[in-house]
Steps between C-alpha positions, in 0.01 A plus 500: 500500500178583318217592734269211397779250568580661835133490600471133401807407702377689809155341476618143432803451724361480854835519685636787293588824675485784249692824560511810281865605485452785255602547141803322364726614221696189406596274789231546764725372780742785427228766493374438854737258677429620855125448481542160334748392767270614782201317353697179447627518858145552630378202294780271621447598864130408468605154378695444820193553724 
């Protein structure tokens, strides 16, 4: 995602939780699946509180 677009999204979506998962080559979910899974789990658990 281009940096200006990323910055706009972060600034204009109040309930967004942004996480840097590192560089991706092609399919980002295949480049860092463990970190993505951990962050999704953390997000979902916060919804249950």
